[in-house]
C-alpha positions in Angstrom: 117.6 89.9 103.3 115.3 90.3 106.2 116.5 93.3 108.2 115.2 92.9 111.8 116.2 91.3 115.1 113.7 90.5 117.9 115.4 90.7 121.3 112.9 88.8 123.4 109.4 88.6 124.7 108.4 91.3 127.1 104.7 90.5 127.3 102.3 87.9 126.1 98.5 87.6 126.0 96.8 84.5 124.7 93.1 84.1 123.7 91.1 81.6 121.6 89.2 83.0 118.6 86.7 80.8 116.8 84.8 81.1 113.6 82.0 83.7 113.8 80.1 82.1 111.0 79.8 78.9 113.0 79.1 80.8 116.2 82.2 79.3 117.9 82.7 82.3 120.1 85.9 83.5 121.7 87.6 82.6 125.0 89.4 85.5 126.6 92.3 85.3 129.1 92.1 87.4 132.2 95.8 87.4 132.8 99.1 88.0 131.0 100.9 84.7 130.3 104.3 84.4 131.8 106.3 81.6 130.2 109.7 80.5 131.6 113.0 81.3 130.0 113.3 78.0 128.1 109.7 78.3 126.8 110.3 81.9 125.9 113.2 80.9 123.6 111.0 78.3 121.9 108.1 80.8 121.5 110.5 83.4 120.1 111.8 81.0 117.5 108.3 80.0 116.5 107.1 83.5 116.3 109.9 84.9 114.2 111.7 82.3 112.0 108.9 82.3 109.4 109.5 86.0 108.5 111.9 85.6 105.6 110.7 88.2 103.1 111.8 91.8 102.6 108.2 92.7 101.7 106.8 95.2 104.1 103.4 96.9 104.5 101.7 99.8 106.2 98.4 99.6 108.1 95.8 101.4 106.1 92.2 102.6 105.8 90.7 104.2 102.7 89.0 107.0 104.7 91.0 107.6 107.8 93.9 105.7 109.3 92.4 106.1 112.7 89.5 103.9 111.5 91.9 100.9 111.2 91.3 99.0 114.4 94.7 97.3 114.5 96.4 100.6 114.1 94.4 102.2 117.0 95.0 99.2 119.4 98.6 98.9 118.5 99.2 102.6 119.1 97.7 102.3 122.6 100.0 99.4 123.4 103.1 101.3 122.1 102.0 104.3 124.2 101.5 102.2 127.3 102.8 98.6 127.2 101.0 97.8 130.5 97.8 98.0 128.5 98.7 94.9 126.5 96.1 92.6 128.0 93.2 95.1 127.6 94.1 96.0 124.0 94.7 92.3 123.2 91.1 91.7 124.1 90.0 94.4 121.6 92.2 92.8 119.0 90.8 89.3 119.6 87.2 90.6 119.3 88.2 92.4 116.1 89.7 89.2 114.7 86.5 87.3 115.6 84.4 89.8 113.8 86.6 89.3 110.7 86.4 85.5 110.9 83.1 85.0 109.0 84.3 82.9 106.1 83.1 79.3 106.7 86.5 77.8 105.9 88.3 79.9 108.6 89.6 77.7 111.4 89.5 78.8 115.0 92.6 78.7 117.1 94.8 80.4 119.7 95.5 84.1 119.1 98.7 85.5 120.6 99.5 89.2 121.2 103.1 89.8 122.0 105.2 92.8 123.0 108.8 92.9 122.0 111.1 95.6 123.5 114.2 97.0 121.9 114.2 95.2 118.6 116.4 96.2 115.7 114.9 97.2 112.4 116.7 98.9 109.5 119.5 99.9 112.0 117.0 101.5 114.5 116.2 100.2 118.0 112.4 100.1 118.3 109.6 98.2 120.1 107.4 95.8 118.2 104.0 94.1 118.6 103.5 90.6 117.3 100.1 89.2 116.4 100.0 85.4 115.7 97.3 82.8 115.2 97.7 79.0 115.3 95.0 77.3 113.3 96.3 73.7 112.7 97.0 71.0 115.2 99.4 68.0 114.7 99.3 64.6 116.3 102.3 64.0 118.6 103.4 60.7 120.2 104.6 60.7 123.8 106.6 57.8 125.1 106.7 57.3 128.9 108.8 54.9 130.9 107.1 52.7 133.5 108.9 50.5 135.9 109.7 47.6 133.5 108.3 48.9 130.2 107.5 51.9 128.1 104.0 53.3 127.4 103.0 55.3 124.4 100.1 57.8 123.9 99.1 60.4 121.4 98.1 64.0 121.9 97.2 67.1 119.7 99.5 70.1 119.8 101.1 72.9 117.8 104.0 72.3 115.6 106.4 75.1 116.4 108.4 74.6 113.2 105.7 76.3 111.2 103.7 79.5 111.9 100.2 79.5 110.5 99.5 83.3 110.6 101.6 86.2 112.0 102.5 89.8 111.7 105.0 92.1 113.3 104.2 95.7 113.7 107.3 97.9 114.2 107.0 101.3 116.0 108.3 103.2 113.0 106.4 105.6 110.7 103.4 105.8 112.9 101.8 108.5 110.7 102.1 106.2 107.7 100.5 103.2 109.5 103.7 101.7 111.1 105.9 99.2 109.3 104.4 95.7 109.1 105.7 92.3 107.9 103.2 89.4 107.4 103.2 85.6 107.3 100.2 83.5 106.2 101.0 79.9 105.6 97.5 78.4 106.2 95.2 80.4 103.9 95.4 79.9 100.1 91.8 80.2 99.0 89.3 83.0 99.2 89.3 82.8 103.0 92.9 83.9 103.1 92.0 87.5 102.5 90.6 87.9 106.0 94.0 88.0 107.7 95.7 90.7 105.5 92.7 92.6 104.2 89.9 92.3 106.8 91.8 92.0 110.1 95.0 93.9 109.5 94.0 96.1 106.6 97.4 96.8 104.9 98.9 98.3 101.8 102.4 97.7 100.4 105.0 100.0 101.8 106.5 102.3 99.2 110.1 101.2 99.7 112.8 99.9 97.4 111.4 96.3 97.5 108.0 97.4 96.2 109.5 100.0 93.8 111.5 97.1 92.3 108.5 94.8 92.3 106.2 97.4 90.7 108.6 98.2 87.8 109.2 94.6 87.0 105.4 94.0 87.0 105.1 97.0 84.6 107.8 95.5 82.3 106.2 92.1 82.2 102.8 93.6 81.4 104.2 95.7 78.6 106.2 92.9 77.0 103.6 90.1 77.3 100.4 92.1 76.7 101.0 95.5 75.1 104.0 94.7 72.9 102.2 92.1 70.7 99.4 94.6 70.1 101.7 97.4 68.9 104.4 95.5 66.9 104.9 92.2 65.1 106.8 90.3 67.7 107.3 86.5 68.2 107.2 84.7 71.5 111.0 84.4 71.1 111.2 88.2 70.9 109.1 88.6 74.0 111.3 86.1 75.8 114.4 88.1 74.8 112.9 91.3 76.2 112.0 89.5 79.5 115.6 88.2 79.7 117.0 91.6 79.0 114.8 93.2 81.7 115.8 90.8 84.4 119.5 91.1 83.3 119.3 94.8 83.8 118.0 94.5 87.3 120.6 91.8 88.2 123.5 93.8 86.7 122.8 97.1 88.4 122.5 98.3 92.0 120.3 101.3 91.1 117.5 101.8 88.7 117.0 104.6 86.2 113.9 104.5 84.0 115.7 106.4 81.2 118.7 104.0 81.2 116.5 101.0 81.4 114.4 102.1 78.4 117.5 102.8 76.3 119.2 99.6 77.1 116.3 97.1 77.0 113.8 98.7 74.6 116.5 100.3 72.4 114.4 101.5 69.5 113.0 105.1 69.8 109.5 104.1 68.8 109.5 101.2 71.3 110.8 103.5 74.0 108.0 106.0 73.3 105.4 103.3 73.5 106.9 102.0 76.8 106.7 105.4 78.5 103.1 105.9 77.3 102.2 102.4 78.6 103.8 103.3 82.0 101.5 106.4 82.3 98.4 104.4 81.4 99.5 101.6 83.7 99.7 103.9 86.7 96.3 105.3 86.0 94.7 101.9 85.6 96.3 100.2 88.6 96.6 103.2 90.9 100.3 102.2 91.4 103.0 104.9 91.5 106.0 103.8 89.4 109.3 105.3 90.5 111.9 106.4 88.0 114.9 106.1 90.3 115.6 103.9 93.3 118.0 101.3 94.7 117.3 97.9 93.3 116.2 95.3 95.8 117.7 91.9 95.1 115.0 89.9 97.0 112.3 91.5 94.8 114.3 90.7 91.7 114.7 87.1 92.8 111.0 86.7 93.5 109.9 88.2 90.2 112.4 86.2 88.2 110.3 83.1 89.0 107.4 84.6 87.0 109.4 85.9 84.2 109.2 82.6 82.3 110.9 82.7 78.9 109.4 79.6 77.6 108.1 78.8 74.1 105.3 76.2 74.2 105.1 74.5 70.8 101.8 72.6 70.5 102.0 69.8 73.1 105.3 68.5 71.8 108.1 70.8 72.9 108.9 73.5 75.5 111.9 75.7 74.6 113.5 77.7 77.4 115.3 80.8 76.2 118.0 82.2 78.5 120.5 83.9 76.2 121.3 85.2 72.8 118.2 85.9 70.7 120.3 85.6 67.5 120.7 81.8 68.1 117.1 81.1 67.5 115.3 81.7 64.2 111.7 81.2 63.2 110.4 80.2 59.8 107.8 78.3 57.7 108.7 75.3 55.5 107.3 74.7 51.9 104.5 72.6 53.4 103.4 75.5 55.6 104.7 74.0 58.9 106.2 76.5 61.3 109.6 75.8 62.8 112.3 77.2 65.0 116.0 76.8 64.0 118.3 76.7 67.1 122.1 77.1 67.0 124.4 75.8 69.7 128.0 74.9 70.3 127.7 71.9 72.5 125.1 69.6 74.1 124.9 69.1 77.8 
């Protein structure tokens, strides 16, 4: 569950940022935008309703956090909110310099200041960075004296945010706490928002601890396990189901309890712990042994824990429960088969 509440817009600067590769340039505003109360409510809804994930990040730089431009400019705004316009110009120029992929669309860039927001039970200020890249066609109907006229216009659909990020004034020394939306970039050009412009790393919280352990389990079961032991796809599906069940049935995670309950066999447990050590070295991810399980992360990972047997092009068997109810064999003609037991058909 998303754990923040934005109180209202305290300051807003709007610029237009084009594609640098196409030499579209940038158009910079010289004044803070002051929308009316009704428009503020619409903008607030547009800016915030797309943030639905518990996945949070920190601004980051491999060498020195002070070399992350968004981190520096955001820090100056937090220190002096009256500098919003000046720092928004720096942010717009930084975004333009990052917009070099030929598929990146130009659009309006919004830098917003939110005062007294609620995040994880704390009252903090926040900065919003948003970009609108797509325009929709709208019809406008106008009444004349004895008839109606209709005309079209291009505008922004406020039911969908193209790109956005909220930076909460928490954990400054770690790169603040950041949440991100990117609904318009799916190809190679998408990396410019998160990686090039913002420069973020996953926040090491319970969401990512849960996500990382589930990723470890999936890698072990689907890739390493078949190399170490003779296991069928049905066995792998059973291990995946047991892993997800452990996370759904428990509020907290213990690596020891998980290994004993899911892996069970001493030799398998030993292989799992060794794989965990190698996995950390290879991926540069720190796997936590104890943490509070995050339900949102479990729900998201469940979608990729597919317990499906694909048999040639004829059948797909979805395995959700008791491994003992499915058996594998080979008939006298050398044809492989699965025998499935069930009580009733639905």
